[in-house]
N, C-alpha and C positions, 0 to 999 in steps of 0.2 A: 631608649633608643630600641628598634628592632635589632634581635640576633640575626645578621647577615652577615656576608664573606667583607666586607668592611667597618666592623665595628668596631675594629681599634683604632682606626684612626680617626673617626667619629670621633670617638670617648676622648682622645688627645684633644682635638679641637675644644671640646665641650670644657675639659679640665682646663686648659688656658686660657679659657673664655670665662672660667671663674666660681664654677659650678660647684655646690659643693659636696653634689653626690650623682652619680649615672644609676639610671636605671634599667637594666638589660633584662627584655623579655623575650625569652625563646618561642619557636613552634610550639605546637601542643598544648599552649596554657591556651587562657581566655576562658568564654562561659558559653551555656548553651544561648549569648545572643551572637557570637562568632559562628558566621559560615563556617561551616565544618572544610568547602576546601581552603579554604583560607587558614583554619586553625590549622587544621594537618598538614601541609604543604608548605605554607611559607615563611623563609626563615629556612634558620639553622639551628640545630640542637641548642640549648644554652649552653651548655659542657663545652662546647667547643668557643663560643663566644665567652666565657667568662675565660677559658685559657690564655685567648688570643690578648683580650683587650686587657687583662692584668699583666701580661708578660711586655704586652705594650708600654703602657704605662712605666714598669719597672724601668723598662727599657730609656725610657724618653726621663727617667729619675721626678716622675711624677706623682706614682702611686701613694703613697703619702699624704698628699695633699684632698684625698677626696675618697667619699665613702661609696664603696662599687656593692649595689642592690642587685638581684636577681632573682628572676621569673621565668615561671613559664616549664610545665612540664612538672614542680616539683611536689609529690604526688605525697610521699613519705618520709619520714624521716633518713631513711637511706639519701634520697634526693637531695635533701636538705644540706645533709656531713659533705657527698661529692662536691657540692657548687660554692660551699667554703674550702675543701680543702683543692677547689681548682683557684681560690681568688677571690670570689664573693667576702663581703664583711655580712651582709644581710642578705634574708632568702625573703621572697613574697612570696605568698600564697593567698590563692583564691577557689579553687575546686576543692582541697580539702574541707575548709572551711563551712562553704555552700553543703557538702552531702554531712560535714558533722551535724550543722543545723536540719538535715530531712531532705535535702534535695535528692531526687530521684533520674536528674540528668537525662531529660527528657529532651532536652535541648528547644527549647520551647519558650525560652527564656527574653526575644525580642518583640514576643507577641501581647506583655504585660498579663498574662491571663496564667499564671501561676498556681496550677492547683493545691501547691504545698505553701502558701503565703509570702514565698520567699521574695522572688520575681515579680510584686506586683504593687500597683498602687492601690488598686481596688479593694474598699475597707471589709465588704463581702469576705477577701481570699485572706488578708492581711489578717483576718480573726482568723483562720485556719492553724497559724504558727505561733508556739506558745513559747512564748520569749527566754521564760524561766528553762525551760527542759535546752532551748537551742542554748543559750549561754554556758551551759553547765556541761555540753556534750563539747563546743568549744574549747572549753578550761580543759578537760579531758583529752585531747585531742592535747594540745602543747602540753600537758602537762606530760603526757607520755611521749614525745617525743624529746623533751627536755631530758626524759628517766633513759631512753635509747641515745642520744648523743652522749651522755655523762660515761655510761656502758661502753659505746666506741671507742670515746676518748681515753678508756683504764684501758683498755684494751693493748692501745694504742701505747701505752704511755704517758699521755700528754695528759696534762693537768689544765690547761685552758682553750676556750676556742679560739681565743686569736692565735694560739700555738696551732691551731689548726689549720688556720688560713694562708695559703700557698703552701702547703705542705704534703 
């Protein structure tokens, strides 16, 4: 669901309908395929949506029946930590992975002519992307985020990510 002013009641309906997980996407998420005006101004910040959905699900005694996935504006490990602390079970990221792969954020993905071979199906452009280098960069990204998460949890005296949720 989109992170909007009434995300919480929508989430309750989804859980009552039998969903296993809810994915909330906040504004400033997306890729170069999204028009800038929509990406930067449609919806509410993901932090507000996570907190309201988590609290409403708790109020309705439904929180433990669903996995809450949050994305949109998760750019750094600190954003992921905030999302979990506000109630998300899982964070989803797109842009950090694209940048790790070599994306230069020229915001022309919709054209299908990505000069770096990421957002394209053109064979001559796809050849520009070194899959092994991209894979290693993505692995390094998530390894570093994992280490930063451990450092923050340790500083807070928390021994598991599950204990951070809604904390």
